[in-house]
DRENDO-1510 file (C-alpha; in Angstrom, 1 decimal, always signed):
<recs>
REC; n; res; u; v; w
REC; 1; MET; -86.5; -64.8; -68.1 .
REC; 2; THR; -88.7; -63.3; -65.5 .
REC; 3; ALA; -92.4; -62.9; -66.3 .
REC; 4; THR; -94.2; -59.7; -65.6 .
REC; 5; VAL; -97.5; -60.5; -63.9 .
REC; 6; GLU; -100.8; -58.8; -63.5 .
REC; 7; THR; -102.0; -59.5; -60.0 .
REC; 8; ALA; -103.8; -57.5; -57.4 .
REC; 9; THR; -102.7; -53.9; -57.2 .
REC; 10; LEU; -100.4; -53.1; -54.3 .
REC; 11; THR; -102.1; -50.8; -51.7 .
REC; 12; SER; -100.7; -48.3; -49.2 .
REC; 13; ALA; -100.9; -51.1; -46.6 .
REC; 14; ASP; -98.2; -53.1; -48.5 .
REC; 15; ARG; -94.9; -52.1; -47.1 .
REC; 16; CYS; -91.3; -52.5; -48.3 .
REC; 17; ASP; -89.6; -55.5; -46.7 .
REC; 18; ARG; -86.4; -53.6; -46.5 .
REC; 19; CYS; -87.3; -50.2; -45.0 .
REC; 20; GLY; -91.1; -50.1; -44.3 .
REC; 21; ALA; -92.0; -47.5; -47.0 .
REC; 22; GLN; -94.9; -48.1; -49.3 .
REC; 23; ALA; -94.2; -51.0; -51.6 .
REC; 24; PHE; -94.5; -50.5; -55.4 .
REC; 25; VAL; -92.8; -53.7; -56.5 .
REC; 26; ARG; -93.8; -57.3; -55.7 .
REC; 27; VAL; -91.3; -60.1; -56.5 .
REC; 28; GLU; -92.5; -63.7; -56.5 .
REC; 29; LEU; -89.9; -66.4; -55.8 .
REC; 30; ALA; -90.0; -70.0; -57.0 .
REC; 31; SER; -90.9; -71.0; -53.4 .
REC; 32; GLY; -94.1; -69.1; -53.7 .
REC; 33; ALA; -93.0; -66.4; -51.3 .
REC; 34; ASP; -93.5; -62.7; -52.2 .
REC; 35; LEU; -91.0; -59.9; -51.5 .
REC; 36; LEU; -92.2; -56.3; -51.4 .
REC; 37; PHE; -90.0; -53.3; -52.1 .
REC; 38; CYS; -90.3; -49.6; -52.4 .
REC; 39; GLY; -89.1; -48.2; -55.7 .
REC; 40; HIS; -85.7; -47.3; -54.3 .
REC; 41; HIS; -84.9; -50.7; -52.9 .
REC; 42; ALA; -86.3; -52.5; -56.0 .
REC; 43; ARG; -84.0; -50.6; -58.2 .
REC; 44; GLN; -81.0; -51.0; -55.8 .
REC; 45; HIS; -81.4; -54.9; -55.8 .
REC; 46; GLU; -83.1; -55.4; -59.2 .
REC; 47; THR; -80.2; -57.3; -60.9 .
REC; 48; ARG; -80.1; -60.0; -58.3 .
REC; 49; LEU; -83.8; -60.1; -57.7 .
REC; 50; ARG; -84.5; -60.6; -61.4 .
REC; 51; GLU; -82.1; -63.6; -61.3 .
REC; 52; ILE; -84.2; -65.4; -58.7 .
REC; 53; ALA; -87.7; -64.0; -59.4 .
REC; 54; VAL; -90.4; -66.0; -61.2 .
REC; 55; ALA; -92.6; -63.0; -61.5 .
REC; 56; TRP; -92.2; -59.2; -61.1 .
REC; 57; LEU; -95.0; -56.7; -60.6 .
REC; 58; ASP; -93.8; -53.1; -60.8 .
REC; 59; GLU; -96.3; -50.3; -60.1 .
REC; 60; SER; -93.7; -47.6; -59.5 .
REC; 61; GLU; -95.3; -45.5; -62.3 .
REC; 62; ARG; -97.9; -44.7; -59.7 .
REC; 63; LEU; -95.3; -42.6; -57.9 .
REC; 64; ASN; -95.6; -39.9; -60.6 .
REC; 65; ALA; -99.4; -40.1; -61.0 .
</recs>
């Protein structure tokens, strides 16, 4: 099971590792590395990412704010 974590809010300086758009999802891996994704790429790869993630921070609700 992947934990949802409360960490520092992602800012406009945080960019998607896949396309460079603003990141709204941070995925922490067991190695300690973080991956950042825009909402689109987080949803596109969510199934596989949740299998390997130890923590998942999703701030995509800010897109509609």
